[in-house]
C-alpha positions as CSV (number, residue, x, y, z in Angstrom):
1,M,0.0,0.0,0.0
2,P,1.5,3.4,-1.0
3,P,2.3,5.9,1.8
4,V,-0.7,8.2,2.6
5,P,0.0,12.0,2.9
6,A,-1.3,14.1,5.8
7,D,-4.3,16.3,5.0
8,P,-3.6,20.0,4.8
9,T,-7.2,21.0,5.1
10,V,-7.9,19.5,8.6
11,L,-8.1,22.2,11.3
12,H,-6.8,19.9,14.1
13,P,-4.2,17.6,12.6
14,M,-3.8,15.9,16.0
15,P,-7.4,15.4,17.3
16,E,-6.1,14.4,20.7
17,H,-4.2,17.7,21.0
18,P,-6.7,20.5,20.2
19,R,-4.1,23.1,21.1
20,V,-2.6,22.5,17.6
21,V,-4.2,24.0,14.5
22,L,-3.3,24.2,10.9
23,L,-3.5,27.9,9.9
24,K,-4.4,27.7,6.3
25,P,-7.9,26.3,7.0
26,L,-8.3,28.6,10.0
27,V,-7.6,32.1,8.7
28,K,-10.3,34.1,7.0
29,S,-8.7,37.5,6.5
30,P,-7.8,38.4,2.9
31,L,-4.7,40.1,4.4
32,I,-3.3,36.9,5.7
33,E,-1.9,34.2,3.5
34,V,-0.6,30.9,4.9
35,G,0.9,27.8,3.2
36,D,0.0,24.2,3.6
37,F,0.8,22.5,7.0
38,S,2.0,25.6,8.8
39,Y,0.6,25.3,12.3
40,Y,0.2,27.2,15.6
41,D,0.3,25.6,19.1
42,D,-1.5,27.3,22.0
43,P,-3.1,25.6,25.1
44,D,-5.6,28.4,25.5
45,D,-7.3,29.2,22.2
46,P,-5.3,28.5,19.0
47,T,-8.3,29.2,16.9
48,A,-8.2,32.9,17.9
49,F,-4.9,33.3,16.0
50,E,-6.1,36.1,13.8
51,T,-7.2,38.3,16.6
52,R,-4.7,37.4,19.4
53,N,-1.5,36.8,17.4
54,V,-1.8,39.2,14.4
55,L,-2.1,42.6,16.0
56,Y,-3.0,46.1,14.6
57,H,-3.7,44.6,11.3
58,Y,-5.8,47.2,9.6
59,G,-4.2,46.9,6.1
60,P,-3.3,47.2,3.4
61,E,-0.1,45.4,4.4
62,R,-0.3,41.6,4.3
63,L,1.1,38.9,6.5
64,V,2.4,36.0,4.4
65,I,3.6,32.8,6.0
66,G,5.0,30.0,3.9
67,K,4.5,26.2,4.1
68,Y,5.6,23.8,6.8
69,C,6.2,26.6,9.4
70,A,5.9,25.8,13.2
71,L,4.6,28.7,15.4
72,G,5.1,28.2,19.1
73,T,2.7,29.5,21.7
74,G,2.5,33.2,21.8
75,T,4.1,33.9,18.5
76,R,2.9,37.4,17.5
77,F,3.1,39.6,14.5
78,I,2.9,43.3,15.0
79,M,1.6,45.0,11.9
80,N,1.9,48.5,10.6
81,G,-1.3,49.6,12.2
82,A,0.6,49.9,15.5
83,N,2.5,52.9,14.1
84,H,2.2,56.3,15.8
85,R,3.3,59.7,14.7
86,M,6.8,60.6,15.9
87,D,7.3,64.0,14.2
88,G,5.5,66.1,16.8
89,P,5.8,66.6,20.6
90,S,3.3,63.8,21.4
91,T,2.9,60.3,20.0
92,F,-0.6,59.8,21.5
93,P,-3.3,59.0,18.8
94,F,-5.9,61.6,19.9
95,P,-8.3,61.2,16.9
96,T,-9.0,57.6,17.8
97,M,-10.5,58.6,21.1
98,G,-13.6,60.2,19.5
99,G,-15.4,63.5,20.2
100,S,-14.1,66.5,18.4
101,W,-10.7,64.9,18.4
102,A,-11.9,62.6,15.5
103,E,-11.9,65.7,13.3
104,H,-8.1,65.4,13.1
105,F,-8.1,61.8,11.8
106,D,-5.9,62.9,8.9
107,L,-3.1,63.1,11.4
108,I,-2.9,59.4,11.8
109,T,-3.6,58.2,8.2
110,G,-0.9,57.5,5.7
111,L,1.8,57.0,8.4
112,P,5.0,55.4,6.9
113,G,5.0,51.6,6.9
114,R,7.5,48.9,6.1
115,G,5.2,46.9,3.8
116,D,4.2,43.3,4.0
117,T,5.6,40.9,6.7
118,V,6.8,37.8,4.9
119,V,7.8,34.5,6.4
120,G,9.5,31.9,4.2
121,N,8.9,28.1,4.3
122,D,10.0,25.7,7.0
123,V,10.5,28.5,9.7
124,W,10.4,27.6,13.4
125,F,9.2,30.2,15.9
126,G,9.9,29.5,19.6
127,H,7.6,30.3,22.4
128,G,6.7,34.0,22.7
129,A,8.5,35.2,19.6
130,T,7.5,38.6,18.3
131,V,7.9,39.8,14.7
132,M,7.8,43.6,14.0
133,P,6.2,45.2,10.9
134,G,7.7,44.6,7.5
135,V,10.2,42.0,8.5
136,R,11.2,39.3,6.0
137,I,12.2,35.9,7.5
138,G,14.1,33.5,5.2
139,H,13.4,29.9,4.4
140,G,14.6,27.4,7.0
141,A,15.2,30.0,9.7
142,I,14.8,29.6,13.5
143,V,13.5,32.3,15.7
144,A,14.4,31.7,19.4
145,A,11.9,31.8,22.2
146,G,11.2,35.4,23.3
147,A,13.0,36.9,20.4
148,V,11.9,40.3,19.1
149,V,12.6,40.3,15.3
150,T,13.1,43.9,14.1
151,A,15.1,43.2,11.0
152,D,15.2,40.7,8.2
153,V,16.5,37.2,8.9
154,P,18.6,35.3,6.3
155,D,17.7,31.9,4.9
156,Y,18.6,29.2,7.4
157,G,19.6,31.8,10.0
158,I,19.1,31.4,13.7
159,V,18.2,34.6,15.6
160,G,17.5,35.4,19.2
161,G,17.3,38.2,21.7
162,N,15.7,41.6,21.9
163,P,16.3,43.0,19.4
164,A,17.0,39.7,17.7
165,R,20.5,39.2,16.4
166,L,21.9,36.5,14.1
167,I,23.4,33.8,16.4
168,R,24.6,31.6,13.5
169,T,23.5,30.0,10.3
170,R,22.4,26.4,10.1
171,Y,24.4,25.8,6.9
172,D,27.3,27.5,5.1
173,A,26.6,29.6,2.1
174,A,27.3,26.8,-0.4
175,D,24.9,24.3,1.3
176,T,22.3,27.0,1.8
177,A,22.3,27.7,-1.9
178,R,21.9,23.9,-2.6
179,L,18.9,23.7,-0.2
180,L,17.3,26.7,-1.8
181,A,17.7,25.1,-5.2
182,V,16.0,21.9,-4.0
183,T,13.0,23.7,-2.5
184,W,11.6,20.6,-1.0
185,W,8.5,22.4,0.3
186,D,7.3,22.7,-3.2
187,W,7.5,19.0,-4.0
188,P,4.3,17.1,-4.5
189,V,3.0,16.1,-1.1
190,R,3.1,12.4,-2.1
191,H,6.8,12.7,-2.9
192,I,7.4,14.5,0.4
193,T,5.5,11.6,2.1
194,R,7.9,9.1,0.6
195,H,11.0,11.1,1.8
196,V,10.0,12.4,5.2
197,R,13.0,10.8,6.8
198,T,15.4,12.3,4.4
199,I,13.8,15.8,4.8
200,M,14.0,15.5,8.6
201,S,17.4,13.8,9.1
202,G,19.2,13.4,5.8
203,T,22.1,15.3,4.3
204,V,21.9,18.0,1.7
205,A,23.2,15.4,-0.8
206,D,20.4,13.0,0.3
207,L,17.8,15.7,-0.3
208,E,19.2,16.4,-3.8
209,E,19.1,12.7,-4.6
210,A,15.4,12.7,-3.5
211,A,14.7,15.7,-5.6
212,A,16.0,14.0,-8.7
213,Q,13.5,11.2,-8.2
214,I,10.4,13.5,-8.4
215,D,9.4,12.5,-11.9
216,Q,10.0,8.8,-11.3
217,P,7.0,6.5,-10.7
């Protein structure tokens, strides 16, 4: 019997652990895009991800998360809507409080932003990680628990701290380029199913060999 792939459309991939949800079948906002099998783990209410973990998301900037990403409890994305004016004496957003103050709403529209927040494929976020607006996180990266990511993260980089700094890269430049050429996350899911052990514990050469077999029966 051929190997059976997991189902990317199931909300709770582990029914015995309702704290884990796949994000693609969960999110409804047109401003959030999530790839297959990326999941969020939270013992309280993982299904509230859009409101509890994506903050100040008023648009038009998007949050894009790739495939096969693992988001630990409390991973949060701060979006551009959190921005305040900083060119005057006060940063307080008076117009949002109502009354006659609302007549000055033009003072808080069109504030500068950093654009979309983009997370690559196969990224692991540790417990309580925070990602600031407009950050781009590369494929295969790891964000340590409690990290506050204020700047772009390279492919296969490991970052930690507040503000997050590059601790090291998981592979050297040559092997990183080879991994990016393989793009295993774009393989047909049945081919991934046949090569799960290679993807999780094989060498770069093993992964390249598996990639060469995609068109084989």
